[in-house]
C-alpha positions in Angstrom: 13.4 -40.7 67.4 14.5 -42.1 64.5 17.7 -41.4 62.6 18.3 -41.3 58.6 22.3 -41.5 58.6 23.4 -40.1 55.3 26.5 -41.5 53.3 29.9 -41.9 55.2 29.8 -38.4 56.6 28.4 -37.5 59.9 25.3 -36.2 58.5 22.4 -37.2 60.5 18.5 -36.3 60.0 16.5 -37.0 63.1 12.7 -37.9 62.2 10.0 -39.3 64.5 10.0 -43.2 64.0 6.5 -42.9 62.1 7.6 -40.1 59.9 11.0 -42.0 59.0 9.1 -45.3 58.3 7.0 -43.3 55.6 10.2 -41.4 54.2 12.0 -44.8 53.8 9.1 -46.2 51.8 9.0 -43.3 49.4 12.9 -43.4 49.0 13.0 -46.9 48.5 10.3 -46.9 45.7 11.9 -44.0 43.9 15.4 -45.6 44.0 14.0 -49.1 42.9 12.9 -46.9 39.9 16.5 -45.6 39.5 15.4 -42.2 40.2 17.8 -39.5 41.8 16.4 -36.6 43.7 16.6 -34.3 46.8 15.0 -35.0 49.9 14.2 -31.5 51.3 12.3 -30.4 54.7 11.5 -27.3 56.4 14.2 -27.0 59.4 12.9 -27.3 62.9 12.7 -24.2 64.8 15.7 -25.2 67.0 18.0 -24.8 64.0 16.1 -21.8 62.4 13.5 -21.3 60.0 15.3 -22.3 56.9 14.9 -25.3 54.6 17.6 -28.2 54.0 18.1 -30.7 51.3 20.3 -33.8 50.5 20.9 -35.5 47.2 19.6 -39.2 47.3 21.1 -41.6 44.8 21.5 -45.3 44.9 25.2 -44.6 45.3 24.9 -43.0 48.6 24.7 -45.2 51.7 21.4 -44.6 53.8 20.8 -46.2 57.2 17.5 -45.7 58.7 17.7 -46.4 62.5 14.6 -46.6 64.5 14.2 -46.0 68.2 11.4 -48.5 68.6 11.8 -52.1 67.3 8.0 -52.1 66.5 7.2 -51.4 62.9 4.8 -48.6 62.4 1.5 -48.9 60.5 2.0 -47.2 57.2 -0.5 -44.5 56.2 -1.2 -45.0 52.2 -2.5 -41.4 52.2 0.5 -40.0 53.5 2.9 -42.3 51.0 0.7 -40.9 48.3 1.3 -37.3 49.5 5.0 -37.8 49.9 5.3 -39.5 46.5 4.3 -36.4 44.6 7.4 -34.9 43.4 7.8 -31.1 44.1 6.9 -29.3 40.7 9.9 -27.3 40.4 12.7 -29.7 41.3 11.3 -33.2 41.7 12.5 -33.2 45.0 10.8 -35.4 47.8 9.7 -32.6 50.3 8.7 -33.9 53.7 5.3 -33.1 54.9 3.5 -33.8 58.2 1.0 -36.7 58.0 -2.4 -35.6 56.6 -5.1 -35.5 59.3 -2.6 -35.8 62.1 -2.0 -33.3 64.7 0.2 -30.3 63.5 3.8 -31.1 64.7 2.8 -34.7 65.7 5.2 -36.2 63.3 7.6 -33.1 63.9 10.0 -31.6 61.4 13.4 -33.3 60.9 16.5 -32.1 62.9 19.7 -32.5 60.8 23.1 -32.6 62.5 26.7 -32.6 61.0 
């Protein structure tokens, strides 16, 4: 499992390594375009059935830590899906890999 460490706080969001690599590509692309946005996801059932969001801005330190040293193969269809901003807020909303098994990439776990 990979971890997105947010800012200087103790906020950590745990993703499957494959999902984290795709989220990293989309975040990097949007930040390169000087965008600011929310990264949102449905919470894993272990922490309830809600939804969480964090503000992504070039001034916030982000660390992407992977459990496996080998890079993953990027799925362009998943990048395209994640790159479409949510209509009402412009958020990056995490969604499972298209064509993948439901839950194969898992929903993120956030830890404070």
